[in-house]
N, CA, C, O and the ligand as a Tripos MOL2 file, in Angstrom:
@<TRIPOS>MOLECULE
protein
  237   235    60     0     0
PROTEIN
NO_CHARGES

@<TRIPOS>ATOM
      1 N         118.5180  103.6410  117.3550 N.3       1 MET1
      2 CA        117.5170  102.8230  116.5050 C.3       1 MET1
      3 C         118.1890  101.9840  115.4650 C.2       1 MET1
      4 O         118.8590  102.5270  114.5870 O.2       1 MET1
      5 N         118.0440  100.7080  115.5210 N.am      2 SER2
      6 CA        118.5930   99.8120  114.6790 C.3       2 SER2
      7 C         117.6010   99.1860  113.7770 C.2       2 SER2
      8 O         116.4500   98.9870  114.1650 O.2       2 SER2
      9 N         118.0220   98.8500  112.5270 N.am      3 ARG3
     10 CA        117.1840   98.1580  111.7080 C.3       3 ARG3
     11 C         117.7910   96.7590  111.4570 C.2       3 ARG3
     12 O         119.0030   96.5560  111.3960 O.2       3 ARG3
     13 N         116.8370   95.8150  111.3170 N.am      4 TYR4
     14 CA        117.0800   94.4940  110.9020 C.3       4 TYR4
     15 C         116.1840   93.9780  109.8630 C.2       4 TYR4
     16 O         115.0600   94.4720  109.7790 O.2       4 TYR4
     17 N         116.5770   92.9520  108.9810 N.am      5 LEU5
     18 CA        115.6740   92.3350  108.1510 C.3       5 LEU5
     19 C         115.2610   91.0530  108.8310 C.2       5 LEU5
     20 O         116.1390   90.3630  109.3500 O.2       5 LEU5
     21 N         114.0630   90.6960  108.8700 N.am      6 LEU6
     22 CA        113.5770   89.3000  109.4900 C.3       6 LEU6
     23 C         112.9780   88.6850  108.4570 C.2       6 LEU6
     24 O         112.2600   89.3360  107.6990 O.2       6 LEU6
     25 N         113.1810   87.3950  108.2890 N.am      7 ARG7
     26 CA        112.4870   86.4500  107.1360 C.3       7 ARG7
     27 C         111.5610   85.4980  108.1260 C.2       7 ARG7
     28 O         112.0830   84.7650  108.9670 O.2       7 ARG7
     29 N         110.3000   85.5780  107.9570 N.am      8 CYS8
     30 CA        109.3950   84.5900  108.6310 C.3       8 CYS8
     31 C         109.7680   83.1140  107.9740 C.2       8 CYS8
     32 O         109.8230   82.8640  106.7700 O.2       8 CYS8
     33 N         110.0030   82.2280  109.0400 N.am      9 ARG9
     34 CA        110.2090   81.0030  108.6190 C.3       9 ARG9
     35 C         108.8010   80.2400  108.0750 C.2       9 ARG9
     36 O         108.8840   79.1780  107.4570 O.2       9 ARG9
     37 N         107.7830   80.7420  108.3000 N.am     10 GLU10
     38 CA        106.4830   79.9830  107.8110 C.3      10 GLU10
     39 C         106.0110   80.4460  106.4880 C.2      10 GLU10
     40 O         105.5680   79.6030  105.7090 O.2      10 GLU10
     41 N         106.0600   81.8130  106.1130 N.am     11 CYS11
     42 CA        105.5940   82.3680  105.0750 C.3      11 CYS11
     43 C         106.7310   82.8890  104.1630 C.2      11 CYS11
     44 O         106.5060   83.1940  102.9920 O.2      11 CYS11
     45 N         107.9910   82.9870  104.7390 N.am     12 GLY12
     46 CA        109.1690   83.4280  103.9620 C.3      12 GLY12
     47 C         109.3000   85.0720  103.5330 C.2      12 GLY12
     48 O         110.1960   85.5510  102.8390 O.2      12 GLY12
     49 N         108.1440   85.8050  104.1490 N.am     13 THR13
     50 CA        108.2320   87.2220  103.8880 C.3      13 THR13
     51 C         109.3690   87.7940  104.8260 C.2      13 THR13
     52 O         109.5480   87.5350  106.0160 O.2      13 THR13
     53 N         110.0690   88.6040  104.0310 N.am     14 VAL14
     54 CA        111.1970   89.5330  104.6400 C.3      14 VAL14
     55 C         110.5930   90.8910  104.9230 C.2      14 VAL14
     56 O         109.9900   91.5000  104.0390 O.2      14 VAL14
     57 N         110.7410   91.3560  106.1020 N.am     15 TRP15
     58 CA        110.3720   92.6270  106.3460 C.3      15 TRP15
     59 C         111.3550   93.3280  107.5100 C.2      15 TRP15
     60 O         112.1180   92.6620  108.2100 O.2      15 TRP15
     61 N         111.2240   94.6470  107.5910 N.am     16 GLU16
     62 CA        112.2420   95.3180  108.3890 C.3      16 GLU16
     63 C         111.6830   95.5310  109.6040 C.2      16 GLU16
     64 O         110.4870   95.7900  109.7410 O.2      16 GLU16
     65 N         112.6860   95.4170  110.7610 N.am     17 LEU17
     66 CA        112.2190   95.5830  112.1090 C.3      17 LEU17
     67 C         113.0810   96.7770  112.5970 C.2      17 LEU17
     68 O         114.3030   96.7830  112.4490 O.2      17 LEU17
     69 N         112.4090   97.7670  113.1710 N.am     18 ARG18
     70 CA        113.1760   98.8880  113.8970 C.3      18 ARG18
     71 C         113.1630   98.8500  115.2640 C.2      18 ARG18
     72 O         112.1150   99.1260  115.8480 O.2      18 ARG18
     73 N         114.2310   98.5290  115.9240 N.am     19 VAL19
     74 CA        114.1760   98.4190  117.3230 C.3      19 VAL19
     75 C         115.3010   99.2690  117.9090 C.2      19 VAL19
     76 O         116.2560   99.7270  117.2820 O.2      19 VAL19
     77 N         115.0330   99.4090  119.2310 N.am     20 SER20
     78 CA        116.0880  100.3640  119.9600 C.3      20 SER20
     79 C         117.2180   99.5970  120.6370 C.2      20 SER20
     80 O         117.9980  100.2100  121.3660 O.2      20 SER20
     81 N         117.3340   98.4130  120.4520 N.am     21 TYR21
     82 CA        118.2370   97.5050  121.0530 C.3      21 TYR21
     83 C         118.9960   96.6310  120.1390 C.2      21 TYR21
     84 O         118.6480   96.5530  118.9600 O.2      21 TYR21
     85 N         119.9870   95.9810  120.5800 N.am     22 SER22
     86 CA        120.7570   95.3940  119.4850 C.3      22 SER22
     87 C         120.3490   93.8000  119.4710 C.2      22 SER22
     88 O         120.1710   93.1270  120.4860 O.2      22 SER22
     89 N         120.2410   93.3520  118.1730 N.am     23 LEU23
     90 CA        119.8070   92.0180  117.8920 C.3      23 LEU23
     91 C         121.1100   91.1260  117.4950 C.2      23 LEU23
     92 O         120.9630   89.9250  117.2720 O.2      23 LEU23
     93 N         122.1830   91.6470  117.4270 N.am     24 LYS24
     94 CA        123.3860   90.8970  116.9430 C.3      24 LYS24
     95 C         123.8670   89.7970  117.4530 C.2      24 LYS24
     96 O         124.6910   89.0950  116.8670 O.2      24 LYS24
     97 N         123.3210   89.5150  118.7650 N.am     25 ASP25
     98 CA        123.6570   88.2350  119.4180 C.3      25 ASP25
     99 C         122.5630   87.1560  119.1630 C.2      25 ASP25
    100 O         122.6310   86.0360  119.6700 O.2      25 ASP25
    101 N         121.5690   87.5520  118.3620 N.am     26 PHE26
    102 CA        120.4910   86.6160  118.1100 C.3      26 PHE26
    103 C         120.4610   86.1150  116.5410 C.2      26 PHE26
    104 O         120.5650   86.8590  115.5660 O.2      26 PHE26
    105 N         120.2940   84.6750  116.5200 N.am     27 GLN27
    106 CA        120.2540   84.1680  115.1580 C.3      27 GLN27
    107 C         118.7820   83.9390  114.7540 C.2      27 GLN27
    108 O         118.5430   83.7780  113.5570 O.2      27 GLN27
    109 N         117.7820   83.9110  115.6480 N.am     28 GLN28
    110 CA        116.4640   83.9660  115.1760 C.3      28 GLN28
    111 C         115.6570   84.8390  116.2840 C.2      28 GLN28
    112 O         116.0940   85.2480  117.3600 O.2      28 GLN28
    113 N         114.5330   84.9910  115.8040 N.am     29 LEU29
    114 CA        113.7330   85.8550  116.7950 C.3      29 LEU29
    115 C         112.1540   85.3820  116.7880 C.2      29 LEU29
    116 O         111.6210   85.1630  115.7000 O.2      29 LEU29
    117 N         111.4840   85.2410  117.8940 N.am     30 TYR30
    118 CA        110.1620   84.8310  117.8900 C.3      30 TYR30
    119 C         109.4740   86.1660  117.9650 C.2      30 TYR30
    120 O         109.6060   86.9370  118.9150 O.2      30 TYR30
    121 N         108.6450   86.4170  116.7820 N.am     31 HIS31
    122 CA        107.9540   87.7130  116.7680 C.3      31 HIS31
    123 C         106.7630   87.6670  115.8840 C.2      31 HIS31
    124 O         106.6920   86.7920  115.0210 O.2      31 HIS31
    125 N         105.7220   88.6430  116.0540 N.am     32 TYR32
    126 CA        104.5490   88.5360  115.2710 C.3      32 TYR32
    127 C         104.6740   88.8080  113.9080 C.2      32 TYR32
    128 O         105.1970   89.8560  113.5290 O.2      32 TYR32
    129 N         104.1740   87.8250  113.0050 N.am     33 CYS33
    130 CA        104.3430   88.1720  111.6170 C.3      33 CYS33
    131 C         102.8100   88.5420  111.2300 C.2      33 CYS33
    132 O         101.8470   87.8270  111.5070 O.2      33 CYS33
    133 N         102.7490   89.7660  110.5490 N.am     34 SER34
    134 CA        101.3890   90.2560  110.1490 C.3      34 SER34
    135 C         100.7920   89.4650  109.0020 C.2      34 SER34
    136 O          99.5800   89.4250  108.7890 O.2      34 SER34
    137 N         101.7600   88.7980  108.2300 N.am     35 VAL35
    138 CA        101.2470   87.9570  107.1760 C.3      35 VAL35
    139 C         100.6470   86.6470  107.6620 C.2      35 VAL35
    140 O          99.6410   86.1360  107.1700 O.2      35 VAL35
    141 N         101.3300   86.1630  108.6400 N.am     36 CYS36
    142 CA        100.6940   84.7600  109.1640 C.3      36 CYS36
    143 C          99.7150   85.1840  110.1790 C.2      36 CYS36
    144 O          98.8220   84.3960  110.4880 O.2      36 CYS36
    145 N          99.7860   86.3280  110.7220 N.am     37 GLY37
    146 CA         98.7300   86.7340  111.8240 C.3      37 GLY37
    147 C          99.0530   85.9470  113.1480 C.2      37 GLY37
    148 O          98.2080   85.7020  114.0100 O.2      37 GLY37
    149 N         100.0810   85.6620  113.1920 N.am     38 LYS38
    150 CA        100.5270   85.0620  114.4930 C.3      38 LYS38
    151 C         102.0750   85.1870  114.7880 C.2      38 LYS38
    152 O         102.8610   85.6760  113.9770 O.2      38 LYS38
    153 N         102.4460   84.6840  116.0600 N.am     39 ASN39
    154 CA        103.8230   84.7370  116.2860 C.3      39 ASN39
    155 C         104.5780   83.6330  115.6590 C.2      39 ASN39
    156 O         104.2470   82.4770  115.9220 O.2      39 ASN39
    157 N         105.5670   83.8750  114.8490 N.am     40 THR40
    158 CA        106.4860   82.7950  114.2900 C.3      40 THR40
    159 C         107.9320   83.1050  114.5550 C.2      40 THR40
    160 O         108.3200   84.2150  114.9190 O.2      40 THR40
    161 N         108.7580   82.0020  114.3420 N.am     41 PHE41
    162 CA        110.2120   82.1300  114.2930 C.3      41 PHE41
    163 C         110.6410   82.9640  112.9470 C.2      41 PHE41
    164 O         110.1040   82.7900  111.8530 O.2      41 PHE41
    165 N         111.6830   83.8860  113.2060 N.am     42 HIS42
    166 CA        112.1200   84.6700  112.1770 C.3      42 HIS42
    167 C         113.6250   84.4520  112.0660 C.2      42 HIS42
    168 O         114.2650   84.3930  113.1160 O.2      42 HIS42
    169 N         114.2540   84.3270  110.8960 N.am     43 ASP43
    170 CA        115.6330   84.4690  110.8060 C.3      43 ASP43
    171 C         116.0750   85.7070  110.6450 C.2      43 ASP43
    172 O         115.4510   86.3710  109.8180 O.2      43 ASP43
    173 N         117.0480   86.2680  111.2370 N.am     44 ILE44
    174 CA        117.6030   87.5870  111.2050 C.3      44 ILE44
    175 C         118.6560   87.6830  109.8740 C.2      44 ILE44
    176 O         119.7280   87.0780  109.8460 O.2      44 ILE44
    177 N         118.1700   88.5310  108.8030 N.am     45 VAL45
    178 CA        118.8690   88.5120  107.5300 C.3      45 VAL45
    179 C         119.7650   89.7020  107.5580 C.2      45 VAL45
    180 O         119.3840   90.8290  107.8730 O.2      45 VAL45
    181 N         120.9490   89.3920  107.2190 N.am     46 ARG46
    182 CA        121.8170   90.4620  107.2050 C.3      46 ARG46
    183 C         122.3890   91.0400  105.7070 C.2      46 ARG46
    184 O         123.1870   91.9620  105.5360 O.2      46 ARG46
    185 N         121.7640   90.2540  104.7490 N.am     47 ASN47
    186 CA        122.1490   90.5560  103.5200 C.3      47 ASN47
    187 C         121.0850   91.8510  103.0640 C.2      47 ASN47
    188 O         119.8800   91.6710  102.8870 O.2      47 ASN47
    189 N         121.6720   92.9890  102.9350 N.am     48 GLU48
    190 CA        120.9260   94.0960  102.5810 C.3      48 GLU48
    191 C         120.2620   94.2330  101.0840 C.2      48 GLU48
    192 O         119.3750   95.0250  100.7650 O.2      48 GLU48
    193 N         120.8220   93.3940  100.3590 N.am     49 SER49
    194 CA        120.2190   93.2900   98.9530 C.3      49 SER49
    195 C         118.8130   92.4970   98.8990 C.2      49 SER49
    196 O         118.1020   92.4680   97.8940 O.2      49 SER49
    197 N         118.5140   91.8620  100.1140 N.am     50 ALA50
    198 CA        117.4090   91.1470  100.0710 C.3      50 ALA50
    199 C         116.2170   92.0090   99.9570 C.2      50 ALA50
    200 O         116.1590   93.1380  100.4430 O.2      50 ALA50
    201 N         115.1750   91.3780   99.2330 N.am     51 GLU51
    202 CA        113.8690   91.9240   98.8510 C.3      51 GLU51
    203 C         113.1650   92.1760  100.1740 C.2      51 GLU51
    204 O         112.9760   91.2950  101.0120 O.2      51 GLU51
    205 N         112.7590   93.5550  100.3080 N.am     52 VAL52
    206 CA        112.0580   93.9020  101.6530 C.3      52 VAL52
    207 C         110.6920   94.3440  101.2590 C.2      52 VAL52
    208 O         110.4690   95.1020  100.3150 O.2      52 VAL52
    209 N         109.7700   93.8130  102.0600 N.am     53 HIS53
    210 CA        108.3420   94.1030  102.0030 C.3      53 HIS53
    211 C         108.0910   95.1170  103.2540 C.2      53 HIS53
    212 O         107.8510   94.6260  104.3560 O.2      53 HIS53
    213 N         108.1370   96.3350  103.1100 N.am     54 ASP54
    214 CA        107.9020   97.2620  104.2240 C.3      54 ASP54
    215 C         106.5350   97.2780  104.8850 C.2      54 ASP54
    216 O         105.7930   98.2570  104.8160 O.2      54 ASP54
    217 N         106.2170   96.1120  105.5550 N.am     55 ILE55
    218 CA        104.7260   95.9350  105.7680 C.3      55 ILE55
    219 C         104.4970   96.8660  107.0850 C.2      55 ILE55
    220 O         103.3920   97.0000  107.6120 O.2      55 ILE55
    221 N         105.5810   97.4350  107.5040 N.am     56 ILE56
    222 CA        105.2240   98.2040  108.9600 C.3      56 ILE56
    223 C         104.9430   99.6410  108.3910 C.2      56 ILE56
    224 O         104.0460  100.2950  108.9220 O.2      56 ILE56
    225 N         105.6210  100.1490  107.3910 N.am     57 GLY57
    226 CA        105.6040  101.5850  107.1330 C.3      57 GLY57
    227 C         104.4080  101.9140  106.2540 C.2      57 GLY57
    228 O         104.3040  103.0420  105.7720 O.2      57 GLY57
    229 N         103.3810  100.8410  105.9980 N.am     58 ASN58
    230 CA        102.2660  101.0830  105.2210 C.3      58 ASN58
    231 C         101.1200  101.5760  106.0280 C.2      58 ASN58
    232 O         100.0970  101.9530  105.4570 O.2      58 ASN58
    233 N         101.2290  101.5970  107.3180 N.am     59 ARG59
    234 CA        100.0140  101.9400  108.0320 C.3      59 ARG59
    235 C          99.4750  103.3500  107.8430 C.2      59 ARG59
    236 O          98.4470  103.7010  108.4230 O.2      59 ARG59
    237 ZN        104.7440   84.9620  108.3680 Zn       60 ZN60
@<TRIPOS>BOND
     1     1     2 1
     2     2     3 1
     3     3     4 2
     4     3     5 am
     5     5     6 1
     6     6     7 1
     7     7     8 2
     8     7     9 am
     9     9    10 1
    10    10    11 1
    11    11    12 2
    12    11    13 am
    13    13    14 1
    14    14    15 1
    15    15    16 2
    16    15    17 am
    17    17    18 1
    18    18    19 1
    19    19    20 2
    20    19    21 am
    21    21    22 1
    22    22    23 1
    23    23    24 2
    24    23    25 am
    25    25    26 1
    26    26    27 1
    27    27    28 2
    28    27    29 am
    29    29    30 1
    30    30    31 1
    31    31    32 2
    32    31    33 am
    33    33    34 1
    34    34    35 1
    35    35    36 2
    36    35    37 am
    37    37    38 1
    38    38    39 1
    39    39    40 2
    40    39    41 am
    41    41    42 1
    42    42    43 1
    43    43    44 2
    44    43    45 am
    45    45    46 1
    46    46    47 1
    47    47    48 2
    48    47    49 am
    49    49    50 1
    50    50    51 1
    51    51    52 2
    52    51    53 am
    53    53    54 1
    54    54    55 1
    55    55    56 2
    56    55    57 am
    57    57    58 1
    58    58    59 1
    59    59    60 2
    60    59    61 am
    61    61    62 1
    62    62    63 1
    63    63    64 2
    64    63    65 am
    65    65    66 1
    66    66    67 1
    67    67    68 2
    68    67    69 am
    69    69    70 1
    70    70    71 1
    71    71    72 2
    72    71    73 am
    73    73    74 1
    74    74    75 1
    75    75    76 2
    76    75    77 am
    77    77    78 1
    78    78    79 1
    79    79    80 2
    80    79    81 am
    81    81    82 1
    82    82    83 1
    83    83    84 2
    84    83    85 am
    85    85    86 1
    86    86    87 1
    87    87    88 2
    88    87    89 am
    89    89    90 1
    90    90    91 1
    91    91    92 2
    92    91    93 am
    93    93    94 1
    94    94    95 1
    95    95    96 2
    96    95    97 am
    97    97    98 1
    98    98    99 1
    99    99   100 2
   100    99   101 am
   101   101   102 1
   102   102   103 1
   103   103   104 2
   104   103   105 am
   105   105   106 1
   106   106   107 1
   107   107   108 2
   108   107   109 am
   109   109   110 1
   110   110   111 1
   111   111   112 2
   112   111   113 am
   113   113   114 1
   114   114   115 1
   115   115   116 2
   116   115   117 am
   117   117   118 1
   118   118   119 1
   119   119   120 2
   120   119   121 am
   121   121   122 1
   122   122   123 1
   123   123   124 2
   124   123   125 am
   125   125   126 1
   126   126   127 1
   127   127   128 2
   128   127   129 am
   129   129   130 1
   130   130   131 1
   131   131   132 2
   132   131   133 am
   133   133   134 1
   134   134   135 1
   135   135   136 2
   136   135   137 am
   137   137   138 1
   138   138   139 1
   139   139   140 2
   140   139   141 am
   141   141   142 1
   142   142   143 1
   143   143   144 2
   144   143   145 am
   145   145   146 1
   146   146   147 1
   147   147   148 2
   148   147   149 am
   149   149   150 1
   150   150   151 1
   151   151   152 2
   152   151   153 am
   153   153   154 1
   154   154   155 1
   155   155   156 2
   156   155   157 am
   157   157   158 1
   158   158   159 1
   159   159   160 2
   160   159   161 am
   161   161   162 1
   162   162   163 1
   163   163   164 2
   164   163   165 am
   165   165   166 1
   166   166   167 1
   167   167   168 2
   168   167   169 am
   169   169   170 1
   170   170   171 1
   171   171   172 2
   172   171   173 am
   173   173   174 1
   174   174   175 1
   175   175   176 2
   176   175   177 am
   177   177   178 1
   178   178   179 1
   179   179   180 2
   180   179   181 am
   181   181   182 1
   182   182   183 1
   183   183   184 2
   184   183   185 am
   185   185   186 1
   186   186   187 1
   187   187   188 2
   188   187   189 am
   189   189   190 1
   190   190   191 1
   191   191   192 2
   192   191   193 am
   193   193   194 1
   194   194   195 1
   195   195   196 2
   196   195   197 am
   197   197   198 1
   198   198   199 1
   199   199   200 2
   200   199   201 am
   201   201   202 1
   202   202   203 1
   203   203   204 2
   204   203   205 am
   205   205   206 1
   206   206   207 1
   207   207   208 2
   208   207   209 am
   209   209   210 1
   210   210   211 1
   211   211   212 2
   212   211   213 am
   213   213   214 1
   214   214   215 1
   215   215   216 2
   216   215   217 am
   217   217   218 1
   218   218   219 1
   219   219   220 2
   220   219   221 am
   221   221   222 1
   222   222   223 1
   223   223   224 2
   224   223   225 am
   225   225   226 1
   226   226   227 1
   227   227   228 2
   228   227   229 am
   229   229   230 1
   230   230   231 1
   231   231   232 2
   232   231   233 am
   233   233   234 1
   234   234   235 1
   235   235   236 2
@<TRIPOS>SUBSTRUCTURE
     1 MET1         2 RESIDUE 1 A MET
     2 SER2         6 RESIDUE 1 A SER
     3 ARG3        10 RESIDUE 1 A ARG
     4 TYR4        14 RESIDUE 1 A TYR
     5 LEU5        18 RESIDUE 1 A LEU
     6 LEU6        22 RESIDUE 1 A LEU
     7 ARG7        26 RESIDUE 1 A ARG
     8 CYS8        30 RESIDUE 1 A CYS
     9 ARG9        34 RESIDUE 1 A ARG
    10 GLU10       38 RESIDUE 1 A GLU
    11 CYS11       42 RESIDUE 1 A CYS
    12 GLY12       46 RESIDUE 1 A GLY
    13 THR13       50 RESIDUE 1 A THR
    14 VAL14       54 RESIDUE 1 A VAL
    15 TRP15       58 RESIDUE 1 A TRP
    16 GLU16       62 RESIDUE 1 A GLU
    17 LEU17       66 RESIDUE 1 A LEU
    18 ARG18       70 RESIDUE 1 A ARG
    19 VAL19       74 RESIDUE 1 A VAL
    20 SER20       78 RESIDUE 1 A SER
    21 TYR21       82 RESIDUE 1 A TYR
    22 SER22       86 RESIDUE 1 A SER
    23 LEU23       90 RESIDUE 1 A LEU
    24 LYS24       94 RESIDUE 1 A LYS
    25 ASP25       98 RESIDUE 1 A ASP
    26 PHE26      102 RESIDUE 1 A PHE
    27 GLN27      106 RESIDUE 1 A GLN
    28 GLN28      110 RESIDUE 1 A GLN
    29 LEU29      114 RESIDUE 1 A LEU
    30 TYR30      118 RESIDUE 1 A TYR
    31 HIS31      122 RESIDUE 1 A HIS
    32 TYR32      126 RESIDUE 1 A TYR
    33 CYS33      130 RESIDUE 1 A CYS
    34 SER34      134 RESIDUE 1 A SER
    35 VAL35      138 RESIDUE 1 A VAL
    36 CYS36      142 RESIDUE 1 A CYS
    37 GLY37      146 RESIDUE 1 A GLY
    38 LYS38      150 RESIDUE 1 A LYS
    39 ASN39      154 RESIDUE 1 A ASN
    40 THR40      158 RESIDUE 1 A THR
    41 PHE41      162 RESIDUE 1 A PHE
    42 HIS42      166 RESIDUE 1 A HIS
    43 ASP43      170 RESIDUE 1 A ASP
    44 ILE44      174 RESIDUE 1 A ILE
    45 VAL45      178 RESIDUE 1 A VAL
    46 ARG46      182 RESIDUE 1 A ARG
    47 ASN47      186 RESIDUE 1 A ASN
    48 GLU48      190 RESIDUE 1 A GLU
    49 SER49      194 RESIDUE 1 A SER
    50 ALA50      198 RESIDUE 1 A ALA
    51 GLU51      202 RESIDUE 1 A GLU
    52 VAL52      206 RESIDUE 1 A VAL
    53 HIS53      210 RESIDUE 1 A HIS
    54 ASP54      214 RESIDUE 1 A ASP
    55 ILE55      218 RESIDUE 1 A ILE
    56 ILE56      222 RESIDUE 1 A ILE
    57 GLY57      226 RESIDUE 1 A GLY
    58 ASN58      230 RESIDUE 1 A ASN
    59 ARG59      234 RESIDUE 1 A ARG
    60 ZN60       237 GROUP 0 **** ****
């Protein structure tokens, strides 16, 4: 299990993605943003000091 911080390019929300595969070869990811309510492009953030809104863990 790997953890990545993704930043939505449309709303700017940074959130944590937990996946079982490596994203290190990716610079962007097309993924569902629960804030936008649709699939958007995300930048993969490697700075661990970035503010994280853990919108996944609040279910
Ligand atoms: Zn968004």
